[in-house]
N, C-alpha and C positions, 0 to 999 in steps of 0.2 A: 561037274558042270552043275547038276540038278541040287547035288549038297550046298554049292556056292549059292546059287540061287536061294534057296532053300533059306540061308544064315542072312543073305540081304534083307528077304522078304520078312522074316521074322525080325530083325533090326529096325527096319523100316515101320514094322507096326508098331514096335516097342516107343520109338520116335513119334508116331503120331497118336500113342496113348497119351504119353509125356505130356504133348502139347496141349492135348486136349484136357488133361487134370490141371494144368496151370492157368487155360483159360478159365476154367470151371471154378477152380480155386478164387483167381482175380475176379470171377463178375461175383463171386458170392460176397468176396469182402468188400466190392464198392458199393453193392445193394445195403451192405451194414455200415459202411461210412457216409454219413450225410454232407457231403461235400460239395463243393460249389460245380464239380465235373456233372454231377447226377442230378444236380437242381435245374430247374427249367431259366432259360438266360433272363426270358422277358417277364417285366413284372406284373403280377396279378395272375400267372398261370399254376396252374394244378400243380401238388408237390405229392409227391410217394411220401405221405407223411402221415401220423396219424399224434392226437394227445398223447395216447398211452407212450408212443416213441419219445416226444419229445419230452415227456414227466422224467424220462430217464436221463436227460442232461444235466451234467454236473452245474450249479452254482457258483459264480466268482464268491471269493469272499477276502475277509481283509480288505475291502474298497481298491483293492488294485487286480490287474487282468494284464496278460499279455495279448496283444494284436494277434500275433501268429499262430496262435492254437491251434493246432490241426481239430482238436474235439470242440463240439460247440461249448460255450460258456455262458449261460444265462445270467444277466446283468437286473433284468427287470420284469416281472410277470404283471401283466396291465388286469385287474381283476380278476384272480384266480384263473388265469388262464384263457376266458372265455372272451377275450379281446384282446389277444396278440401278446406273444413273448419278445422282449428286445435281448439279443444274442450276439455274439461275437466268435469268430471266425476267420481262418484262414487271411487274417488282415482287414477283414471288412466289418463293419459291424450291420447286423441285419434285423429285420421284424418280421415274423411270421404270424399271422394270422387267418382266424377261418370268417369265409365270407360264402352265403348261399351253400354253406355245407360243404366247401370246398376249401383247401387247403392253400392259402397265398404268403408270397414271400417278395419282402422290401429290403434295396439294399440302399443303407442311407449315409454310409461313410466309407471312404478308404482311410486307412493309417499308413500307405506307403510312406507320406511323407514326417512320419515320428519313428522314435525309438520304441524297442520293444517291451515299453511299460509304462503303463497307464492307470493313474488314480481315480477313482469314481468316486461319487456320494448322491444321494436318492433323497429326495424329498417332494412330498405333493405331486407326484406325477411327472416329477422332473428328475432329468439324471442331468450332473454337472462333472463334466471329467478333464482332465488336465494331465499332459505329457511334454516330452521334449522334443523338438523337432531337430532332425537330423543335421538340417543346414543350421550354421552359427552365422553369430553378428561377425561382422568384419572385423571386430576387434579379437574373435575368437571364444566371447561369451556365450552360454546355451540360449538358447533362443528357445521360450515357451510355447506350448500349445492348447488351446482351451475351447473347450466345446460343452453347448449346452444343448440338450437334447428333450424336448418337451410334446407329450400328449395332446393333441388338439381334445377340444370338449364338443365332437360332432355329437348330434342326436340321430338314434337309427341304422347306425352302420360304426364300421371298426375306428377306433381313436387311432390314425397314424401320425407316429410322433414324427417332428419337423427337428432338425438340425439347424442349430445357431453357431456357425463360425465366430468366436468370440475376439473382440478387437485384441490387440497383442496387450499381454501385461507382462509387466519385466519381474514377474515372480515364478519359480516352478511350481510345480505342485507338491513336490516333495517338502516346501517349504512351509506348508500350510500347518499351521501350529493347532489351533481349533476351528472347528466348524459349528455356528448355530443356526437350527432353521426356522423360521417363524412362517405361520400360515398365514396372518393376515396381519399388513399385507405382505403376499407371497414372495419371501426373500432367503437367499445364504447370505449369511453373515461370517468370512473369513478372517481371522486374525493369522496374518503370513508372517514369516523370521526372515528381519533384514541386518544380521547379524548384529551389530550393537543396539539396533532399534527393531521397529516393528511395524505394520500397517494393516488397517483394518479396511476392508473390501468389501463392498456388498455385491451380490449378482441377484436379479430379478429375472427370474425365467420370462424366457421370451422374447428376450432383447439380444443385441449383438456386441455389448460393451459393460464392463463392469462400470462400479461409482466406487470413488475412493470416500472415504471418511476420514475426513480432516477435524483436525483438533481445535479446540477454542480453551484459553483456559484463562483463568482468574485475571493474571495479568498478561497483556500482549507487548507490553512496552518493550521497544528495544533493547533497552539494558539489563533486563532480565528475561527476555524470551527465551533463550539459548537455555538458560540455568532449567526454566521449566520442561523445556523439551529432556534434558538430558536425565533430571530427575523421572520423567515419564517414561523414559524407555527402560530405567532400571526394573520396571514392572513390567515388563515384556509376559506373557502368562507361556505355562511350563505346556508342551505338546501332549494334546490327547487323543486317545485312539477313537472315542466314542463322542458324538455330539455334546456340547455345551449348553446349558441353557441361560435365558436372561433372570435375574433373580425378579423382576417385576415389568411387564408389559402394560400400558395405558393407550386406549384410544380416544379422542377428541373430535366429535362428530360437530363440522359447523355449518348449520342449515341455512345462513345468508348465502353462500355459495356452492354448498352441498360437498363440500370436502372432508377428509378426514387428516387427523396429523395424529403420529403414532411416537411414545416415547418408550427408549428398551433400556433397563436401569441394570446396572451391575457394581461388581467391586470396582470400576474405575472410573465411574459418572452414569451421565444420561445421555444418550443419541438420538436426535431429534430426527425425525423422519416425516417428509411433508411433500405431496405430489398434488399437482393441479394436473388437469387431463391434457395430454400431449405436449406438457412440460419437463422439463429434465428436472429429476426430485431433489431437494434441499436435502442434505444430510451433512449432520455435524456432532462430533462428541462433544460435548461441556463437560470438562474432564473435572469430577469429583463434583461437581454441580447436582444439584435433588430439584425435581418438578412439581411445583406445589398446583398449578392450575393453567389453563391456556382459554383463550379467547380471541373471538376475530373482533379486528378494528379496521376502521378505514380510514382513507384519504381525504381529501379536498374534491378528490376526483372521483370518488366512490370505488379507488381500489382498494383492495381486501389483503390485512396483513395478518398472520399469527401472532400472538402478542401473549407472549410466556410471563409467568409469575414463577421466579426463579429462587431457590435458596444456595448462594454462593458457598466455596470451601469452609468460609469462615463465620458463617451461619448468619449472612446478610441479605436480608429480601432483597430483590432485585426484579427490573422489568428488561425482558428482552427481547426486539424484535427479530427473530430469527433469520426470516428469510430477506430481511433488509440490509441494517449494516453491524446485527449482534452488538451493538452497543449496550452497555450494562447502565441501566437507568435506576436511580436511587427511587426506592416504593414511596407511592404517593396515593394514599386511600382514596382521594378525591378522583382519580383518573382511573383505578380499578372498579371502584364502587358503580361508578355510572357507566351507562354503554352511550350517552350523547357525546362524548368527546371524540374529536377525530384529529388525524396525524396530519400534520404538516410535513409533507413527506421530506426524510433527513439530508442534510446538506453538511457535508463536511464535519464539521466538530460540533455542529446544531439540531436539535432533534426538538420538536416542539408540538404541542397538543393544544387543538381549541375547541370550545364551546361557546354558542350565541343563543341568548335568550331576549328575544324582542330587542330592547337598545342595549344589552348587555354584554359584552364580548369579556370571556376567561380565556385567557393562555396560561398555559404550564410549560414554561420552557427549560430545556436541560442544557447544560454547559459542559464542556469536558474536565475533568478535573483529571492531570496530570499524577496526582499523586498514586491515587490506587485505581488508575484506570476506569474511572466508571465516570456517570454523567448527574451535576448536583441538579436537582430542581429548583424552581424558583416561579412561583405564581404572582400573575399578574392579572389585573382588572379594571378594564376600562367601562365606562359610561358612554356611551354615544349620544349627548345632551340634545334633547329634543328631536331626535331621531326615529324612525321606524325600520326595524330589516325588512328588506322586498325580496331579496334570492342573492344566491351565491352562483357565479359563473367562475368553475375552475377554482385560484385562488383570490379572486376579485370577489368583497363582498357590498352589495349594493342598498342603501339607504336612502330613503324619502326625508329630506328636512329640509322644513318650512316651503314646500310645494318645491324645491332643488331636487335633483339628483343626483347622488355623489358617492365614490368608492372607495374603499381601504382595501388594501393588498395585506393580506395574511403573511406574506413573507417580507414584507416592511416592520408590520407588527412585533413580531417573531424574531428578526435578524436584530432588530434597533437596539443600541445599547445605551445610548442616551436617557436620563431619566425624562418620564414624559408625564405630563399632568393626568391624573385618573379619568379626568373630563376630557372628552375630544368634542370641541366645539364647532361652528359653524367653520371658521377661521384656521382650524388647524392646519400644521404641518405634514400632517400624515394622510390627510386628503389627496386622492388621485386625481389630478383634472385631465377631462379629455379636450382639448383645443382642436379636435381634428384637422391638425397641420397635415397636409401632405408634402412628403419628403420629395424633393426635384433630385433625379441622376444627374451627376458630376462625371466631369472624365478629364478634365485636363486640370488636375488638381497635384501639386508636387507632394511628392512621401515625403515626410518630416524626419520618419522612424529611423532612418539612416544618418547617422551624425556627419557632418563633414569633419575631414583629418586635419592634422598638421604637421610636418615631420619637424622634428626638434633634436639635439643633442643634448645628452645624459651622461653620467657618468657611469662607468661598469660597476656593478656588483657594490651598490651602493648603502644598501641594508642588510650588514651579515656582522653577528657579534664573535664568532667564532671562524676558523681556517676548515672549514670542511674537507678539505685534504686531508687533514691529518686526524681526522676521526676512524679509528680502528673500526674492521669490517664485523667485528662482534656488534658493532650498535647500528647495525642497518636496520631499518622499521621492517624489512621483510623477516628478519632473524628476530628480534625482540618481540614483535607482537603479533604472532601468529592468529591469534584470537580476537585480532582487532575486525568490528564487522566492517562489511566492503562499503556502506555509506555512510559512515563515520569515521572520520579521519583526524588523526591528532596531531597537531603540529610540536615538533620536538626540539627542544631546548636542551643542547648539548656544552657540557664543559668540562674543561681539563684544569683539576684544581690539585696543585700538589703533586702533581704526575698521577694523579688521579681522576677518570674518567666517570663525571654524572652528567644525570640526565631527568628535567623534569619533562613528566607528558602529564597533560591537563592541570591534576593539583597533586600529584605522586612524585616523588623525590627519591631516584636510583642510583645506585653505584655498582660500577662495574669490577666484579672480582673475579680475576681470572676470564672465563668465557660465560660465566655468570652474572646477569644481572640480578641486585639485591635489592628489596625496597628497604628502603630509609624510614620513609612515613608520609603521612599526609600533610599537605602545606596551607595555609589557613590564607588563599591567594583565590583572586576572580577567575573565571573565563570569559573569553568571547568568542564569538561562533560567525563564521559564515555560511550561508546555505543558500548552496545549489537546489531549488526548487525542484521536488519529485525525484532527486537523485543523490545529494550527499550532504553531510555537516563537516567543515574543517573548525577544528576546536584548536582554536589559541590560547598561551598560556603566557608566564613570566616570560618577558623578553632575556634577559639575563640574570646571574646569582653568581655569589664567590662566596668564600668563606675564609674568615679572620679568628685565627686560633680557634675556639669551640662553638665559635656564632657564626650561623649564617646571614648574609646580607642579599633580600631577594627584592629584584625590580617588578613589585608587582602591576604590571605595566595597566591591564584592564582594572585593575583596584586603584587605581592613582595614586599610588602612595610607594615608599620605599620601609621595608620591614627589617627587623633584628630579629632573629629567632635562635632559643637555646637548645642544646642538644635534644630536648623534647619537642622539638619546632613548635613551642609557644612563642607567644609575640612577648618580647620586654620592650621595643621602643619601635616608633615609627615615624614618619616623618611623609606627609601630604604633597604630592608633585604629578602632576599632569602629566599621563604616557612615559614612566620612565623607560629607557631604553637601555642604557649600558651603562655598566659599573667597572668604576677604576679605583685602586687604591694606592696612594701615594706612599712616599716612603715615612712618612711624619704620620702615620695612621690615618691620615683624613681620608675621606672618600669622596670620589668626584661623579656623579650624575647626570647622564645626558638625558636630557628629555624636551617636548617641545617648548620648555618654557628655558631653553638653554642648558648653561653649565652650574649645576648647584652643588655648592662644597660645602660637605657635612664633616661633624666629626663620628670619630668610631660610635658614641651613642645615638647618632644622629640627629645633633643638635645643628641650628644653620649657623654656617659661617660667613658664604656670598655665593653670590648668582652672576653670570656675567651672559650675554648675550653668545651664540655660536659667531664662532668668523666664518668668512667665507673664504674657500680653499680653492688654490687653481689646481686645475687638471691639464695633464699632459695630453695630447692628439691622440695617443693611444690609449690613453684611459678611457676615451667617450666613444660613445655609440648611436647612431642613427636610429631613432624612432618615430613611429606614426601614433600620434595621440589624438584623440576625440576634440576638437576645437572647446566642449566645452570645460575642459581641464586646462585650458591654458588661458592666461591673463597677461595683458604687457600694459603695465602701468606708465603712459607715456608720460604722466607728470613726474612721478619719480623715479623714471626712466630702470626699472625692473621688471623681471618676466617671472610668473608666478608659471609654475606645472605641476601638474598632480600625475603622479604615475607609481602606486604603489609607495609612495611617500611625497612628501613636498618638499620642493625646487625652486630656491631663489637666485634666479639669475640675472648677474649685469650684461646687458647685452654687448657686444660687442667685444666680450673678454673670455676668459676659459675659468671664470670664477664661479663658483657654485657654492650654495648652502643647504644642506639638506635637514627635512624633520621628520621625523616618525612620528606620524598624526593618528595612526590606525587605519581602520578598513571599515568599508560599507558592509553592514548586516548583507543584505538579500544580494546572491549574484546578479538578479535581473535589474535593481536599483540604478541608478544612475547618480555619481558624484558630480558636483559644480562649482566652478570657482565663480563667485560675482563678486562686485565690485557696488561697497557700498559708503555713500560719504567718504570718510577719510578711513575706512578699513576695507581689507577685502575678507571676503566669506568661504571658507568651505564647506558646500552643503552635503554632508551626507544623510542617507534616508532614516539613520539614528541619531543625529546630533548635528549641530554646528557650531563651528571653529572658526572664530573672528581673531584677525591679525590687524594691528596699526600698520600702515603704509611702509612702513621702515623694515615690516616684516616679524615683528617681534608679535608672541603669544599674547592677547588680550583677553578671551573668554571661551569658556566651551559652555552651551547650552543642550542639554540632554533631552531626548524624548526618546524611550525605549521602543522597540516594537514589542507587542504583544508575549510572543514566545517562542520557544526555538522549533514550533513543529512545520512541517512540510506542507505548503498550501498552495494555490492555485497561483498564479503568476498575473499580476493585476497587469491589465492595458495599460492604465494610466498613471503606473508607478513612478515615485519621484516627480511628477509634475507640478510646477509650482508656480507662485506669481509674487515678485517682489514689489511690496508697496513702500518704494523709496521714502514718500511723506511722513508716513507713519510709523516705520521701522518695523514692518509688519511681514514675514513670509508666510505665505499658505500654500502648504504642503500636503499633496496626496499621498498617504504611507500606508500601506496595506487597504485595510477595507475602510480605512476613515480619512477624513481631512482636518488638519492641524492648523493652528493660527500661533505662528512664534514671535513672540514678541522680542525684538532686537533691546529695546533699550531697557525693558524691564527684566528680563530673562523670563516670565511668563509662557508657559506653552498650554494652549486652552484645544481642546476638541470640539468641534463645531459640529462635525457630522461623523457618523458610526453605523455602521450596516454590516455586519458580521456575515462574510462568508458568499459576498458579492464581489461582482468585477465590476469595477470603474473605470470608467475613459477617462481621458486626459483631461485635466483642471485648467480651464480658460479661463480671461479675465476680458472684461469688455464693459465700459463706460459704469463703472464703480458694481457691478454683478460677475459674479464667478457661475460658469457652467461645468456640469460635468455630468455622467450617464451613469447610472447604476440599474446592473442588470442582475435580478434577483433569481431568474431561471431562465430557460432558453426561450422562455414566450411570452415571459415580463421584462419590460425593458423600461427606465424613466429617466428623463433629464430634470436635472436639478438645478433650480435658479437661484442662486442665493444674494441675496441685498447687503453688501457690506455698509450699507447706511444705518439699516434699521436689524441687522443681524439674524433677518428672517428667509424659510426660503419655503420656493413652492415646487411642487413635483409634477409634473408632465407625463402623460403617456406617449410614447412615441415606439416608431416599429420598432420590433426586436433584432439582434444580431448585428447591431450599430453601434460603433463607440463614438465618444467626442473624440475629436482627432485637432481640430484646429481652427483658427477663425481669419477668414481673408475678407480684406474689406474693399478689395474691387471686382465688379464694379460699383457692387454694395454690398455693406455687411453680412456677412453669412455666416453660420456656425456649419462647420464640415463633419460628418460623420465617416468613420469609415468601416469596414468588417473587421474582423478578428485578424486578418493577412493582410491587411490594406491593400487589398486587390479590387474593390469597389469603395465608392464614394456616393454619397449623398449630402443634401445639405436643408437647412430650413432658412429663411430671412429671420434676421436677427428683429427685426421691425414686428414679425408677424408676435412675438414672444411677448411682445409689451403688454 
């Protein structure tokens, strides 16, 4: 029994001794392991650490670390340990520092949401770190995580770092190709790999977001923009482990507003960086541009703009307003050499500068040149005769003229297109009159912006040159032209010739061979444009074509001719014909052309043989459809008993029958413009926004008067677009087209511009008592009423309330000029007698 007890006691002592040894060993290890468990939970409590122990910690290398590391890894030492060390351990970012001779700890960030691989870069007391979140996007793509850790600049105490959780960036940290550090301003420049492309991104320490560096190329026109982008993508830099430097950094200080602008040059051009206090920075790379100089320029409202002197990739000197609209202005030494010039704030494709010296006003006006994507300058000088400059209020210049106060608008002077006399005398049309007329609020005004409609019966499938159901699937647009820009749509003309499919797109002729479309060549034909402002452009081309032996016969619809081409697509003969639409080849080799002029018969060398009017066709009931059209597109000629209808073509209809004659007469240019059918003496007029087509009352084409719009660019939708007045007695149409008012003489075919101010929104053109009225909005704060006297061809400008447009004239209870806001929701009026 005693022996058994002795054995048990001995065993118990051995177990107890083992437990004590295990406890002691664990306690010793725990003291040596600087773990979270042994560190004080609350911040700023004492730590059982010394700088000697901390200095034994390893430093993270190669700009990467694992957040889950058991051992502490040092990321950053602030001022040689004296003000703290930033380290990572056990899934946390921590900061240890000494305060009042005691060691303190701050827990800054938990890495619970990210995977166990982080990248980091250190610059000027800031650490930028990035990793990958455990959570993914809904489509399965990886989700980046980015943080900025910046040390404050507090004096008299430790510099506690602050963590900035940076807004999401669609790039991971391992996509960083190069990193560049800039001390002034304090910035990280990153180049990130986008597979076939790359992006440049900036991080400014102490902020919660990245800034993208967008690119500005030598040309930004849509037809070659994608080519420049692709070529630039080929210049993606190689990945670098160490930071790379810019070739040159320049700082421009502007004492006028105490701001600084910086430029950073490298092998890809120059980055411009400019930031005003509490504003988002302007950052743009000018690809392959060089900077010569910068200065500050002011506008009429004393707002400041950096103004740069650049050299483009072709060694051309240009001026650029980087923060405004980046327009590339041809250099003009007058503008750069003097600091007296002021900017008239850019508006669409117009930029102007002005300088005034007593009674002389100088303007340098830049207008956009589509060929090279630059603005060409034009210098204008006006002498304000017998006047003295008094003061400026915004964009209005006040003069004293023979004891009378008068005003000129800088917008009027800079945007006016018609030639002006170099001397502006007392009675000049550029003076803006202030009649102090109070507009009256109106309530019971009928909105005339919505046109009335009428129901008509029209033939189905009335304008088709081919049976679309027979076109093979290989010729579908989405398969043919995958590179077609989303806002430029080309109408296709497709034809089967001798069992071979051919297509014309824009001015290019193609042939389908198997499933491949081969280019035959470029055709000498014209194109027509239909513009949906701010949305898209549709390009129309030749309506029909065919081939006779080795020769091509093309209906150059918008060139108003038929052309015959050889194998090289060179013109060997042509015949002038208005809007040719369809081509038919007869058995005897003669060619019949259907056009607005009727049926024209030509021989195989395009010599004239005969011409006949188109016949009326009878359509069965099933081949007609009901359509609602605006009443402006409908005219019933009671005298000749014929109904005229325009609906994507002109229809002439004999009432009470199912007989129609249809003529292709083209289309309007602008989507928001209006087309109208008008009766004029013994003729019927189709009024488009770029031409007038005249027919006799029998329905035969008589004449076309063209007045093309300025260009093919997208612009604002003009409130009064296509408003008009027809003076039947004198045979003149006054038409508001874009930024101008035209005088179209139907008897002489002459077209004259009587008013033209670019980039102004014009109200409806109205008529009363041999005067035309329309409003001109040159800016949100400037609005004028133009009163044009048809007797003497002169006009005056009257200052009126902003934001209202001329809308209509009512006569009851007394003649009033009615104005509407842009949305026709509120109305105001002026008595016409107050304008006399």
